[in-house]
DOPADREN-224481 format. One record per residue (C-alpha): residue in three letters; x, y, z. Coordinates in pm, 1 decimal, m for minus. Last residue first. Example, Ala and Ser with C-alpha at 12.3 -4.5 7.8 and 13.67 -1.06 7.14 Angstrom:
2
R resn        x        y        z
R  SER   1367.0   m106.0    714.0
R  ALA   1230.0   m450.0    780.0
//
This chain:
414
R resn        x        y        z
R  LYS  17279.6 m13574.2   5351.6
R  GLY  17461.1 m13720.2   5037.8
R  GLY  17429.7 m13596.5   4683.2
R  GLY  17213.7 m13865.6   4540.2
R  LEU  17336.9 m14214.1   4507.6
R  MET  17051.2 m14289.2   4264.4
R  ALA  17224.9 m14049.3   4008.6
R  VAL  17494.6 m14322.5   3956.2
R  ALA  17246.7 m14566.9   3831.7
R  ALA  17064.3 m14311.5   3623.8
R  ALA  17387.1 m14210.7   3452.1
R  LEU  17473.3 m14574.5   3368.5
R  LYS  17121.2 m14617.8   3226.2
R  GLN  17164.4 m14306.8   3014.6
R  PRO  17494.0 m14437.7   2884.5
R  ALA  17307.6 m14712.0   2696.9
R  LEU  17532.5 m14763.1   2387.8
R  HIS  17829.5 m14843.8   2636.5
R  ALA  17663.9 m15178.9   2719.0
R  TYR  17690.2 m15313.5   2353.2
R  ARG  18009.8 m15513.8   2423.3
R  LEU  17834.3 m15657.2   2723.3
R  THR  17640.5 m15910.0   2501.4
R  MET  17939.9 m16131.5   2465.3
R  ALA  17987.2 m16141.6   2841.6
R  ILE  17615.6 m16208.0   2900.4
R  ASP  17630.2 m16578.6   2829.0
R  ALA  17561.3 m16846.5   2559.3
R  HIS  17472.2 m16558.4   2327.5
R  GLY  17144.2 m16633.1   2109.6
R  LEU  17119.1 m16279.6   1967.3
R  LEU  16751.3 m16256.8   2102.6
R  GLU  16840.5 m16402.6   2452.1
R  ARG  17145.7 m16171.0   2499.7
R  VAL  16930.3 m15863.0   2376.1
R  THR  16671.2 m15945.6   2663.0
R  ASN  16977.0 m15984.4   2892.5
R  LEU  17102.6 m15650.3   2792.2
R  ASP  16791.0 m15442.6   2874.9
R  VAL  16601.2 m15280.9   2576.4
R  GLY  16629.6 m14907.6   2608.9
R  ALA  16618.9 m14787.3   2249.1
R  MET  16985.5 m14761.7   2227.5
R  VAL  17006.6 m15114.7   2335.4
R  LEU  16785.7 m15229.0   2072.9
R  LYS  16954.1 m15025.5   1797.3
R  SER  17293.5 m15168.2   1901.8
R  ALA  17168.4 m15547.7   1893.3
R  PHE  17027.6 m15511.0   1536.5
R  ASP  17319.9 m15305.3   1399.8
R  HIS  17558.7 m15550.1   1540.0
R  ARG  17376.9 m15823.5   1355.2
R  LEU  17382.3 m15608.2   1034.5
R  ASP  17761.7 m15593.1   1112.4
R  HIS  17786.1 m15958.1   1025.2
R  PHE  17719.2 m15868.6    670.1
R  ARG  18039.1 m15645.7    677.8
R  PHE  18053.2 m15268.3    672.0
R  ASP  18400.4 m15114.3    607.1
R  PRO  18342.0 m14990.4    244.2
R  LEU  17983.3 m14858.1    323.7
R  LYS  17940.9 m14620.1      8.7
R  ALA  17591.3 m14781.6    m52.3
R  ALA  17692.2 m14887.4   m411.1
R  THR  18009.1 m15051.2   m266.6
R  VAL  17808.4 m15198.8     19.0
R  LEU  17568.8 m15363.6   m247.5
R  GLY  17843.5 m15476.5   m493.9
R  ASP  18035.0 m15655.9   m204.7
R  TRP  17708.2 m15819.4    m85.3
R  SER  17633.9 m15941.3   m432.1
R  LYS  17968.9 m16095.8   m479.3
R  ASN  18013.2 m16239.0   m125.1
R  ILE  17673.4 m16404.4   m111.5
R  ASN  17805.7 m16733.8     33.6
R  GLY  17751.7 m17110.4     32.1
R  LEU  17357.5 m17102.9      7.2
R  ARG  17210.6 m17439.4    107.0
R  GLU  17090.5 m17650.9   m187.2
R  GLY  16798.1 m17568.2   m408.0
R  SER  16979.5 m17555.6   m744.5
R  ALA  17031.7 m17191.9   m735.3
R  GLY  17078.4 m17168.1   m380.6
R  PRO  16808.0 m17167.8   m130.7
R  PHE  16692.1 m16891.0    109.1
R  VAL  16386.0 m17001.0    309.6
R  LEU  16503.4 m17366.7    293.3
R  GLY  16238.7 m17632.4    244.2
R  GLU  15871.8 m17529.7    182.0
R  GLY  15702.1 m17219.5     87.1
R  SER  15696.6 m17331.5   m291.5
R  GLY  15855.8 m17003.6   m401.2
R  GLN  15780.4 m16645.6   m473.4
R  LYS  15492.3 m16617.9   m238.1
R  LYS  15724.9 m16695.0     47.4
R  TRP  15932.3 m16371.7    m34.2
R  ARG  15634.0 m16138.1      6.0
R  LYS  15521.2 m16292.2    339.2
R  LEU  15880.6 m16306.9    466.5
R  VAL  15940.6 m15942.5    396.5
R  ALA  15601.6 m15834.3    536.9
R  LEU  15684.6 m16013.9    863.1
R  ALA  16024.7 m15878.0    890.3
R  GLU  15899.6 m15530.4    833.9
R  THR  15609.3 m15542.7   1081.7
R  ASN  15829.4 m15706.2   1353.5
R  LEU  15875.1 m16088.2   1378.8
R  PRO  15945.0 m16228.3   1734.9
R  ILE  16254.9 m16435.4   1744.7
R  HIS  16256.9 m16769.6   1918.4
R  ARG  16573.9 m16946.5   2053.0
R  ALA  16716.5 m17300.3   2017.3
R  LYS  17057.1 m17369.8   2177.4
R  ARG  17335.5 m17518.1   1998.9
R  SER  17535.0 m17182.8   2049.9
R  LYS  17583.9 m17144.8   1665.2
R  ALA  17220.8 m17232.7   1611.4
R  ASN  17115.9 m17425.0   1311.4
R  GLY  17085.5 m17769.0   1487.5
R  VAL  16929.3 m17628.5   1793.2
R  THR  16669.2 m17469.0   1583.0
R  VAL  16651.8 m17086.7   1521.2
R  THR  16269.9 m17015.1   1546.8
R  LEU  16071.7 m16722.7   1386.1
R  MET  15763.3 m16575.1   1525.7
R  LYS  15468.2 m16372.2   1402.9
R  GLY  15203.8 m16644.2   1511.4
R  PRO  15038.0 m16647.8   1171.7
R  ILE  15389.9 m16622.6   1000.7
R  ASN  15541.8 m16907.8   1197.7
R  VAL  15885.2 m16965.8   1021.1
R  SER  16079.5 m17281.9   1148.9
R  GLY  15904.2 m17499.4    888.7
R  TRP  16009.6 m17250.3    637.6
R  ASP  16367.0 m17359.9    703.1
R  LEU  16660.4 m17112.8    812.5
R  SER  16993.9 m17272.8    704.6
R  PHE  17129.8 m16970.9    526.1
R  LEU  16979.1 m16733.7    777.8
R  GLU  17153.9 m16908.9   1058.8
R  GLY  17485.8 m16906.9    863.7
R  ARG  17441.5 m16528.5    821.7
R  ARG  17377.3 m16479.2   1184.3
R  LEU  17024.7 m16369.4   1280.0
R  GLY  16993.8 m16009.5   1419.9
R  THR  16602.2 m16029.7   1350.7
R  ASN  16514.3 m15707.7   1190.6
R  LEU  16846.4 m15608.1   1003.5
R  ALA  16911.5 m15979.1    903.8
R  LEU  16552.7 m15983.8    761.2
R  LEU  16620.9 m15686.6    550.8
R  VAL  16957.7 m15825.1    431.6
R  LEU  16800.5 m16165.2    325.7
R  PRO  16489.5 m16005.0    165.5
R  MET  16713.6 m15778.8    m29.7
R  LEU  16962.4 m16033.8   m140.6
R  HIS  16740.6 m16338.6   m231.0
R  ASP  16672.4 m16255.9   m593.2
R  THR  16428.7 m16017.1   m806.9
R  TYR  16199.5 m15969.5   m521.7
R  SER  15831.6 m15983.3   m585.2
R  THR  15534.5 m15738.6   m597.2
R  ALA  15618.1 m15603.8   m955.1
R  PRO  15606.2 m15958.3  m1074.1
R  TRP  15949.5 m16077.6  m1198.9
R  MET  15992.3 m16098.1  m1577.0
R  PRO  16035.3 m16441.8  m1738.7
R  ARG  16334.4 m16470.4  m1982.7
R  GLY  16342.0 m16401.4  m2348.1
R  ASP  16117.1 m16571.1  m2604.9
R  GLY  16359.3 m16527.7  m2886.8
R  GLY  16274.7 m16415.8  m3252.0
R  ARG  16570.8 m16181.6  m3273.7
R  GLU  16401.9 m15866.6  m3189.5
R  ALA  16249.2 m16062.2  m2907.7
R  SER  16574.5 m16136.1  m2771.1
R  TRP  16688.9 m15772.5  m2756.0
R  ALA  16378.8 m15680.9  m2587.8
R  ASN  16421.6 m15953.6  m2334.8
R  GLY  16773.6 m15847.5  m2260.4
R  SER  16643.7 m15486.0  m2203.7
R  MET  16360.7 m15592.8  m1988.7
R  ARG  16597.9 m15805.6  m1765.0
R  ARG  16846.6 m15525.3  m1751.4
R  LYS  16567.0 m15286.5  m1634.8
R  ARG  16448.0 m15535.0  m1373.8
R  ARG  16805.8 m15591.3  m1229.7
R  GLN  16846.7 m15207.5  m1221.6
R  GLU  16527.1 m15159.9  m1049.2
R  GLU  16615.6 m15424.5   m773.0
R  ARG  16968.9 m15274.7   m741.6
R  LYS  16813.6 m14937.2   m681.3
R  GLN  16599.6 m15070.2   m392.9
R  LEU  16889.0 m15227.9   m220.0
R  ALA  17104.9 m14911.2   m265.9
R  GLU  16831.8 m14698.2   m119.7
R  ARG  16816.7 m14939.0    169.0
R  LEU  17191.3 m14916.1    227.9
R  ARG  17195.2 m14525.1    192.4
R  LYS  16925.2 m14476.1    440.0
R  GLU  17090.5 m14707.6    675.2
R  GLU  17409.6 m14513.5    627.6
R  ALA  17223.6 m14174.7    698.0
R  LYS  17061.9 m14305.1   1002.4
R  THR  17385.4 m14431.0   1133.4
R  LEU  17467.9 m14795.6   1096.6
R  TYR  17625.5 m15023.1   1339.0
R  ARG  17984.3 m15147.4   1383.3
R  VAL  18062.3 m15298.0   1723.8
R  ARG  18395.8 m15475.0   1719.9
R  SER  18477.3 m15650.3   2058.5
R  ASN  18582.8 m15977.4   1899.8
R  ASP  18922.6 m15856.7   1853.5
R  ALA  19188.6 m16136.2   1828.4
R  GLY  19500.5 m15990.5   1984.8
R  LYS  19629.7 m16296.1   2167.5
R  ALA  19643.0 m16639.0   2000.4
R  ARG  19456.3 m16909.0   2193.7
R  LYS  19656.9 m17114.5   2446.4
R  VAL  19804.6 m17458.3   2402.2
R  THR  19846.1 m17613.7   2739.8
R  ARG  19563.2 m17868.5   2704.3
R  LEU  19666.6 m17963.1   2354.6
R  PRO  19766.0 m18314.8   2392.6
R  HIS  19423.1 m18431.5   2509.3
R  GLU  19465.5 m18754.8   2718.9
R  ALA  19497.8 m19132.5   2669.6
R  VAL  19467.0 m19121.5   2292.2
R  MET  19260.7 m19344.8   2074.6
R  GLY  18987.3 m19403.6   2349.1
R  TRP  18700.3 m19271.4   2119.0
R  ASP  18650.8 m18958.0   2353.8
R  VAL  19013.6 m18884.5   2343.9
R  ALA  19038.4 m18903.3   1968.9
R  ARG  18725.9 m18698.8   1941.9
R  SER  18888.3 m18432.1   2160.3
R  LEU  19172.3 m18457.3   1910.4
R  ALA  18950.4 m18339.4   1625.5
R  GLY  18799.7 m18054.1   1836.3
R  ARG  19140.8 m17927.2   1933.7
R  ILE  19242.2 m17934.8   1549.8
R  ARG  18941.3 m17718.5   1469.6
R  ASP  18968.3 m17474.3   1759.9
R  LEU  19317.2 m17407.2   1659.2
R  ASP  19211.7 m17344.9   1322.3
R  ARG  18968.1 m17073.9   1437.9
R  ASN  19225.5 m16939.6   1677.2
R  VAL  19476.1 m16881.5   1389.5
R  THR  19195.0 m16693.1   1185.7
R  ALA  19116.5 m16474.6   1489.5
R  PRO  19479.9 m16394.2   1543.1
R  MET  19516.5 m16268.5   1177.0
R  ARG  19769.8 m16447.0    971.8
R  GLY  20081.9 m16223.7    926.6
R  LEU  20343.3 m16468.7    837.1
R  LYS  20467.4 m16450.3   1197.5
R  LEU  20127.8 m16535.7   1313.1
R  ARG  20139.9 m16847.7   1110.1
R  ALA  20489.8 m16945.0   1228.9
R  ALA  20379.8 m16910.2   1598.3
R  LYS  20072.6 m17123.2   1556.1
R  ILE  20263.9 m17396.4   1373.2
R  ASP  20524.6 m17405.0   1649.0
R  GLU  20257.5 m17411.5   1911.9
R  VAL  20090.7 m17706.5   1741.4
R  ASP  20400.9 m17917.0   1747.3
R  ARG  20496.7 m17804.2   2092.7
R  ALA  20139.4 m17906.5   2209.9
R  SER  20230.1 m18260.2   2089.3
R  VAL  20112.6 m18504.8   1822.4
R  GLY  20285.3 m18834.3   1920.0
R  ASN  19975.8 m19017.8   2011.1
R  LEU  19857.4 m19005.9   1653.0
R  PRO  20185.7 m19110.7   1505.2
R  LYS  20325.7 m18825.5   1301.6
R  GLN  20281.1 m18849.1    926.9
R  TYR  19980.1 m18608.4    924.9
R  LEU  20157.6 m18337.8   1126.6
R  GLU  20284.9 m18141.5    826.3
R  GLY  19917.5 m18128.6    708.8
R  PHE  19833.9 m17900.9   1006.6
R  THR  19695.4 m17585.9    831.6
R  ALA  19577.8 m17729.4    492.4
R  ALA  19472.3 m18058.7    622.6
R  ILE  19286.3 m17906.1    914.7
R  ALA  19102.5 m17673.4    692.7
R  ASP  18999.3 m17938.5    460.0
R  VAL  18865.0 m18154.9    737.6
R  THR  18668.0 m17838.7    873.2
R  ALA  18529.2 m17757.7    529.0
R  GLN  18415.4 m18123.4    496.5
R  GLY  18230.2 m18090.7    833.5
R  ALA  18070.0 m17765.5    773.4
R  LYS  17714.2 m17862.2    898.6
R  GLN  17875.9 m18121.9   1134.9
R  HIS  17758.0 m18467.8   1193.3
R  ALA  17818.6 m18678.4    876.5
R  VAL  18113.6 m18487.1    742.2
R  ALA  18265.9 m18470.7   1082.6
R  TRP  18235.1 m18840.5   1135.3
R  PRO  18385.3 m18933.3    805.2
R  GLY  18671.8 m18704.5    880.7
R  TYR  18741.6 m18808.7   1231.5
R  HIS  18790.2 m19178.5   1155.8
R  ASP  18958.2 m19262.3    829.8
R  SER  19093.1 m18948.9    684.3
R  ILE  19149.3 m18779.5   1025.0
R  PHE  19278.1 m19061.7   1208.1
R  GLU  19505.4 m19187.3    923.9
R  GLY  19658.7 m18840.6    908.9
R  PHE  19732.5 m18841.1   1281.2
R  THR  19917.0 m19161.7   1223.8
R  THR  19887.0 m19520.4   1366.4
R  PRO  19504.0 m19540.3   1330.4
R  LYS  19324.4 m19814.9   1526.3
R  ALA  19265.6 m20161.6   1386.1
R  GLY  19593.1 m20294.1   1511.7
R  PRO  19528.0 m20186.8   1868.4
R  PRO  19195.3 m20401.1   1874.0
R  LYS  18879.4 m20198.9   1826.1
R  ARG  18644.9 m20179.7   2129.5
R  ALA  18729.6 m19814.5   2202.2
R  GLU  18647.1 m19707.4   1840.1
R  ILE  18291.0 m19873.2   1888.0
R  VAL  18229.2 m19721.7   2202.7
R  ALA  18316.9 m19364.2   2084.8
R  LEU  18111.6 m19431.2   1771.7
R  PRO  17807.8 m19500.3   1988.3
R  ALA  17659.8 m19860.6   1925.7
R  GLY  17474.0 m20037.5   1649.0
R  HIS  17614.3 m19825.2   1368.7
R  LEU  17308.5 m19617.4   1241.1
R  ASP  17076.9 m19647.4   1523.9
R  THR  17360.2 m19613.9   1791.8
R  GLU  17501.2 m19304.7   1598.8
R  VAL  17150.1 m19158.7   1615.8
R  LEU  17140.4 m19232.3   1976.5
R  LEU  17490.9 m19061.0   2047.0
R  GLY  17370.3 m18745.2   1872.5
R  LYS  17038.2 m18737.6   2058.1
R  ALA  17236.1 m18767.1   2391.1
R  LYS  17471.5 m18506.1   2298.4
R  VAL  17193.0 m18252.6   2203.6
R  ARG  16999.2 m18336.9   2512.5
R  ALA  17315.9 m18288.0   2736.0
R  SER  17371.3 m17950.4   2570.7
R  GLU  17023.0 m17848.4   2629.1
R  VAL  17037.8 m17935.6   2999.7
R  THR  17381.1 m17778.5   3032.0
R  VAL  17728.7 m17956.3   3029.5
R  GLY  17970.7 m17766.6   3266.5
R  PRO  17699.1 m17754.0   3514.4
R  TRP  17647.6 m18031.9   3545.5
R  LYS  17897.3 m18314.7   3455.7
R  GLY  17978.2 m18495.9   3134.3
R  LEU  17798.0 m18707.0   2867.6
R  SER  17877.5 m19054.2   3007.4
R  LYS  17748.3 m19348.2   2814.3
R  ASP  17516.7 m19610.3   2940.9
R  ALA  17470.6 m19976.7   2848.3
R  ASP  17231.2 m20255.9   2985.0
R  ALA  16907.6 m20181.8   2783.2
R  LYS  17082.3 m19985.1   2509.8
R  TRP  17193.3 m19625.4   2450.7
R  ARG  17116.2 m19524.3   2813.3
R  VAL  17258.1 m19155.3   2796.7
R  TYR  17431.3 m19009.8   3101.1
R  TRP  17457.8 m18674.3   3258.0
R  ALA  17659.0 m18595.6   3589.6
R  LYS  17563.3 m18431.8   3913.4
R  VAL  17814.2 m18432.9   4216.6
R  GLY  17647.0 m18372.0   4538.8
R  SER  17869.9 m18613.6   4729.7
R  PRO  17553.6 m18842.2   4772.0
R  GLN  17575.6 m18872.3   4384.9
R  VAL  17289.1 m18736.3   4158.8
R  ARG  17284.2 m18905.5   3800.7
R  LEU  17089.8 m18719.8   3550.4
R  TYR  16926.4 m18904.7   3282.6
R  LEU  16883.0 m18923.1   2907.3
R  GLN  16702.5 m19217.1   2748.2
R  PRO  16370.8 m19052.2   2758.5
R  VAL  16481.4 m18743.5   2563.4
R  VAL  16201.4 m18484.4   2661.0
R  ALA  16081.4 m18651.5   2982.2
R  ASP  16441.5 m18668.1   3113.7
R  TRP  16526.7 m18933.6   3381.1
R  VAL  16633.0 m18821.8   3732.4
R  ARG  16868.7 m19084.5   3876.0
R  TYR  16962.4 m19170.8   4222.2
R  PRO  17276.2 m19218.2   4439.3
R  LYS  17226.4 m19318.5   4803.0
R  ALA  17204.6 m19101.5   5119.8
R  GLU  17059.0 m18815.6   4928.4
R  PRO  17200.7 m18533.4   4723.2
R  LYS  16952.2 m18249.7   4626.7
R  ALA  16794.2 m18226.6   4278.1
R  ALA  16651.9 m17863.7   4288.6
R  GLU  16951.4 m17741.2   4077.6
R  VAL  16865.2 m17992.5   3810.7
R  ILE  16502.2 m17913.5   3817.9
R  LEU  16572.2 m17531.6   3803.5
R  PRO  16813.6 m17569.8   3513.2
R  SER  16539.9 m17770.7   3316.3
R  MET  16462.6 m18138.1   3292.3
R  LYS  16116.5 m18247.1   3214.0
R  LYS  16071.5 m18498.8   3487.1
R  LEU  16107.2 m18881.0   3542.5
R  LEU  16225.6 m19021.9   3874.6
R  ARG  16358.8 m19364.0   3950.6
R  ARG  16471.9 m19467.0   4305.9
R  ALA  16755.4 m19546.2   4549.4
R  LEU  17015.1 m19685.0   4308.0
R  MET  17187.4 m19996.0   4389.1
//
């Protein structure tokens, strides 16, 4: 029997402070009421969600599963319960053997695919990528997919010249799919536990703009705006000569499309491209000069708040006047989420003479400029939304004065 019931707004400090007692007890979360932390006399702490009055589902142990991750998992399972009557893992585990998929392909098409499309932002893209990369495994029994099968495919792709980072992304996709198979009781254990990531993937690239490069980029943005206005005016004049009405001209105080505000906002906030594409006006607090990356839009699945500097605030105010101020900040032509801006971006960096500069490098520029301005790495980590400091350490070399100051503290001896 559990010793007592506690209700607290869970945080890392609260979890750390939950000391083991003679009997196990629960600490319920005030934010997600069905979520609780079970503390064992042994000191083991694990998360659970109560999805109905007499049924709980394990979410994993602390500290492997953080407070925020536990909340996200709990909310996901509660949504599944609301839609299907129970968490999908429970439903799948209850099915008789004959109702469960017999091949890997059936698992993807009938089980994992529908779940991914419903729960992941890029669910269909994930399913398509698994089919394209691992389609030869689709006829194998689900419980017959082995580490050797995947290792062979990995080796063949690397031999064909695929970049290690690309190979690793696809490994992550099939690994995630098979993790669901384990969660849903379709396979006894994960078959890819021994499959290692491809070596040579370079995630340490730090490319930022020099003053001259940033000037060229800004000039190219402005020139692109002017050229688009001139083309519109020329087109309207041509149309008027033939009795047409032409197309509306953009007001002098507005942007001609999303590219310039998108790039300027990325330079001043460090948001990832996907976070910008998914940004909603409801997450932009102009009076409070704050922008929020919500849990659902953050790569780390952890919300973060970005203060808006003068330029970012001016850009958002100007851009908001051009639309309804509701829904997506940067919607596509039909109001949908943008898929990519490859064509316009490629034209921009070509005009700015920055052939080796990627959109993601705007994020590196944001972080690099902060570090060079003396901002500490942990603050940069929080602004970037890195899960841990390791990713942020790639910028440490940009603050050599701090290293010199640290060594200087040793003095010259006595």
